[in-house]
C-alpha positions in Angstrom: 79.0 -45.1 -12.3 81.7 -43.3 -10.3 78.9 -41.1 -8.7 77.1 -44.2 -7.5 80.3 -45.7 -6.1 81.1 -42.4 -4.3 77.6 -42.4 -2.8 78.2 -46.0 -1.6 81.4 -44.9 0.1 79.7 -41.9 1.7 76.9 -44.2 3.0 79.4 -46.8 4.2 81.4 -44.2 6.0 78.4 -42.7 7.8 77.1 -46.3 8.6 80.5 -47.2 10.1 80.5 -44.0 12.2 77.0 -44.7 13.5 77.8 -48.3 14.4 81.0 -47.2 16.1 79.0 -44.8 18.3 76.5 -47.6 19.0 79.4 -49.8 20.1 80.8 -47.0 22.4 77.3 -46.8 24.0 77.0 -50.6 24.3 74.2 -51.1 21.8 76.3 -52.8 19.2 79.0 -55.5 19.5 82.4 -55.9 17.9 80.9 -58.1 15.0 78.7 -55.2 14.1 81.7 -52.9 13.9 83.7 -55.4 11.8 80.7 -55.8 9.4 80.4 -52.0 9.0 84.2 -51.8 8.5 84.0 -54.5 5.8 81.2 -52.6 4.1 83.3 -49.4 4.1 86.5 -51.1 2.9 84.7 -52.9 0.1 83.0 -49.7 -1.1 86.4 -47.9 -1.0 88.0 -50.7 -2.9 85.3 -50.7 -5.6 85.7 -47.0 -6.1 89.5 -47.3 -6.3 89.2 -50.1 -8.8 86.8 -48.2 -11.0 88.8 -45.0 -10.8 92.2 -46.5 -11.7 93.2 -47.0 -15.4 94.7 -50.4 -14.7 93.4 -53.3 -12.7 94.8 -53.3 -9.2 97.4 -56.0 -8.7 98.7 -56.3 -12.3 101.9 -54.3 -11.8 104.6 -56.4 -10.0 102.4 -59.4 -9.9 104.3 -62.5 -8.8 104.7 -65.3 -11.3 105.2 -69.0 -10.5 108.3 -69.2 -8.5 107.7 -66.0 -6.6 109.4 -63.7 -9.1 107.9 -60.2 -9.4 107.8 -58.6 -12.9 106.7 -55.4 -14.4 103.8 -55.0 -16.9 106.2 -55.0 -19.9 107.9 -58.2 -18.7 104.5 -59.8 -18.1 103.4 -59.0 -21.7 106.7 -60.5 -22.9 106.1 -63.7 -21.1 102.3 -63.9 -21.7 103.0 -64.2 -25.5 105.1 -67.4 -24.8 104.7 -68.7 -21.2 107.5 -71.3 -21.9 110.0 -68.5 -22.1 109.7 -67.8 -18.4 110.2 -71.3 -17.3 113.2 -71.8 -19.7 114.9 -68.5 -18.6 114.4 -69.2 -14.9 115.7 -72.8 -15.3 118.7 -71.6 -17.2 119.3 -68.5 -15.0 119.1 -66.1 -18.0 118.4 -62.4 -17.2 114.9 -61.2 -17.6 114.7 -58.7 -20.4 114.0 -55.0 -19.4 
């Protein structure tokens, strides 16, 4: 699977370079460049997501109220979501 994603990134990068050259010569417009860039960024993101051991965005994910927590704290609160609201309301320290 990683091999296919790496191939997609390679293709997207070469496609972006080609569209950028076309833009410089006047045969492509800015929308074409943005589309090629989106394709490249999407391919890179998919490769990054597949290559990382944890889903992106889990660590330091904001909870309701804009509070950022670690993975350990998130697991603590996911077992009983009422704990978070109670502790925030009563200004109790978040366990480490």
